C-alpha positions in Angstrom: 105.3 112.2 91.9 104.4 111.2 89.0 100.3 111.0 89.4 99.8 110.7 84.8 101.5 109.2 82.4 100.9 110.1 78.9 101.2 108.9 75.7 101.9 111.0 72.2 100.9 109.5 69.2 98.3 108.4 66.7 95.0 106.8 66.6 94.7 104.6 63.9 96.6 100.7 62.5 97.6 102.7 59.9 100.1 104.3 62.1 100.4 101.4 64.9 104.1 101.3 64.4 105.6 104.5 62.8 107.9 106.8 65.2 105.8 109.6 65.7 104.1 106.8 68.0 106.3 105.9 70.6 104.7 107.2 73.6 101.8 104.8 72.9 104.3 101.5 73.0 105.8 103.4 76.3 102.5 103.1 77.5 101.2 99.7 76.9 103.1 98.4 78.2 103.2 100.2 81.8 99.4 99.0 81.7 101.0 95.5 81.2 103.2 96.1 84.3 100.6 97.5 85.8 98.2 95.0 84.3 95.1 96.8 83.4 93.2 97.7 80.4 93.3 100.8 78.4 89.8 101.4 77.4 87.9 104.6 75.4 87.1 107.1 77.8 84.9 109.8 75.8 85.4 113.1 78.3 88.9 112.8 77.7 89.4 112.5 74.4 91.6 109.4 74.6 92.8 105.9 76.1 92.6 105.4 79.4 93.6 103.5 82.2 93.9 104.3 86.4 95.7 102.1 88.8 96.6 102.2 92.3 100.1 101.5 92.9 101.4 102.0 97.6 97.7 103.8 98.5 98.1 106.5 95.0 95.8 106.6 92.3 97.5 107.0 88.7 96.1 107.7 85.3 97.5 105.9 82.0 96.7 108.3 78.7 97.0 107.9 75.0 95.1 110.5 73.3 93.1 110.0 70.7 92.8 113.4 69.0 95.9 113.1 66.9 98.6 114.6 67.6 98.5 117.4 67.1 95.5 117.8 69.6 96.8 116.0 72.6 96.3 118.6 75.0 92.6 118.3 74.6 93.3 115.1 75.8 95.4 115.5 78.5 94.5 118.8 79.6 91.0 117.1 80.3 91.4 114.6 82.3 94.4 116.7 84.3 91.7 119.4 85.0 89.2 117.1 86.1 91.1 114.9 88.7 93.3 118.1 89.1 96.1 116.8 88.4 99.0 119.8 88.7 101.8 119.8 85.6 104.5 118.5 87.4 103.0 115.4 88.6 102.1 114.8 84.5 104.9 112.6 82.5 104.6 112.8 78.7 106.4 110.4 77.1 107.6 111.2 73.6 109.5 110.9 69.7 112.7 112.3 69.9 114.8 114.0 66.8 117.4 115.1 68.0 118.0 111.5 71.1 119.8 108.7 68.4 117.5 105.1 68.3 118.4 103.2 72.2 118.5 106.0 74.1 116.1 107.8 76.8 116.1 111.2 78.8 113.9 113.0 80.9 114.0 116.2 82.0 111.3 118.8 83.7 109.8 121.8 81.4 111.8 123.6 78.6 110.1 124.0 75.2 107.7 121.8 72.8 110.9 122.4 69.8 108.4 121.7 67.1 107.1 119.5 69.3 103.3 119.6 67.7 102.1 117.3 70.2 103.3 119.4 73.0 102.9 122.7 72.1 99.3 121.6 71.8 100.2 119.8 76.0 101.7 123.5 76.4 98.9 125.7 75.1 95.6 123.3 77.3 98.2 123.2 80.7 98.5 127.1 80.6 102.3 125.9 81.8 105.8 124.2 80.3 106.6 122.9 83.7 105.8 119.1 83.4 108.0 116.6 82.4 109.2 114.5 79.3 110.4 111.5 78.2 111.8 111.8 75.4 111.9 108.0 73.3 115.3 108.5 71.0 114.2 108.2 67.1 116.9 110.1 65.9 116.8 112.4 62.8 116.8 111.7 59.1 119.6 114.2 58.8 117.4 116.8 56.2 114.9 118.8 57.5 111.9 118.9 54.6 112.6 114.5 55.4 111.0 114.8 59.5 107.8 114.9 58.7 108.3 111.3 56.3 110.3 110.1 58.9 108.2 110.4 62.1 105.4 108.7 59.9 107.2 105.7 59.1 108.4 102.8 60.8 111.6 102.4 61.8 113.9 99.8 60.8 114.3 96.6 62.3 117.6 97.3 64.0 116.2 100.5 64.8 113.1 99.3 66.5 115.1 96.7 68.3 117.1 100.0 69.9 114.0 101.6 70.7 112.3 99.1 72.4 114.7 98.5 74.5 114.9 101.9 75.7 111.3 101.3 76.8 111.7 98.2 78.3 115.1 100.0 80.2 113.5 102.9 81.4 110.1 101.8 81.6 112.1 99.7 85.0 111.9 103.1 87.1 108.1 104.1 86.9 107.7 102.4 90.7 110.4 105.7 91.3 108.2 108.5 88.6 105.4 107.0 91.0 107.4 107.8 94.0 108.4 111.1 93.4 112.0 111.1 93.4 113.3 112.3 90.8 116.2 112.1 90.8 116.6 109.2 91.2 114.8 108.3 88.4 116.5 110.5 86.5 120.0 107.7 87.4 118.2 105.4 86.1 116.9 106.6 82.9 120.4 107.8 81.7 122.4 105.2 82.5 122.0 103.5 79.8 124.7 101.3 79.1 125.5 99.8 75.8 126.9 96.7 76.2 130.8 95.6 76.6 132.6 94.1 73.9 134.0 91.1 75.6 137.3 90.9 76.5 139.4 89.1 73.3 140.9 85.8 73.7 143.8 84.6 75.4 145.1 83.5 71.3 144.2 86.6 69.6 146.9 88.4 72.6 149.9 86.7 71.1 148.5 87.6 67.6 
C-alpha cells in the first residue's frame, strides 16, 4: 500500500503556478479531499499532513527544499516512519507526456528529472512509485529549463488540472495497495467523444 504521497515542486509564490509544480497541485487537491491541512515540519524540510484512512496512517508531503534537493525531505520522513521505497508515491511533472495525461509506474530511471535524481540518492533505491503528470515538451532541449519554470497556457493548465482530478479518484485504491487496478483507472483517461452528426447533416 502507499503510505507516503509526495508532490514535487519549488517553494515560493513565484513558482506556484509553474509547470514544475504540478506535483504540489496534486497533493493540494488530495489534502482537500482528505480534509487535512499541510503544515511546515522542520524535521522533514517540508509541508506535511497526516491522515487516517481505514485504520491506516498515510502522510502527504511537499518538500520545501527546492526541486534539486527533494530527496532530503522525502528521505528524512521515510526513514523516521520506516516507510519502504515501494510504499512511496512521488507525483511529478513529466515532459514526455502531453498535458491531459497521467501515467503510473514503479521504478525506472530518473530520466534527468532533478527531483527524482535526489530521491533516488536519498532513498538508496529507484523502487518507488511515480505518478507522472504530463506537461508536454517545448520541442527543443535547450528550452526545457524555461519551459518547466513557466506557467502553462490557460488551455494547457485546464488539461493538466483535469488530469489531476481524474487521477486523484484513484487515491483510495492506491492506499489499499491494488496497484494494478489503480493503473487501469489512471491510464483510461478517455478524451470526450465527438457528438454524433445531426440527421440533417447526414443527408448532405
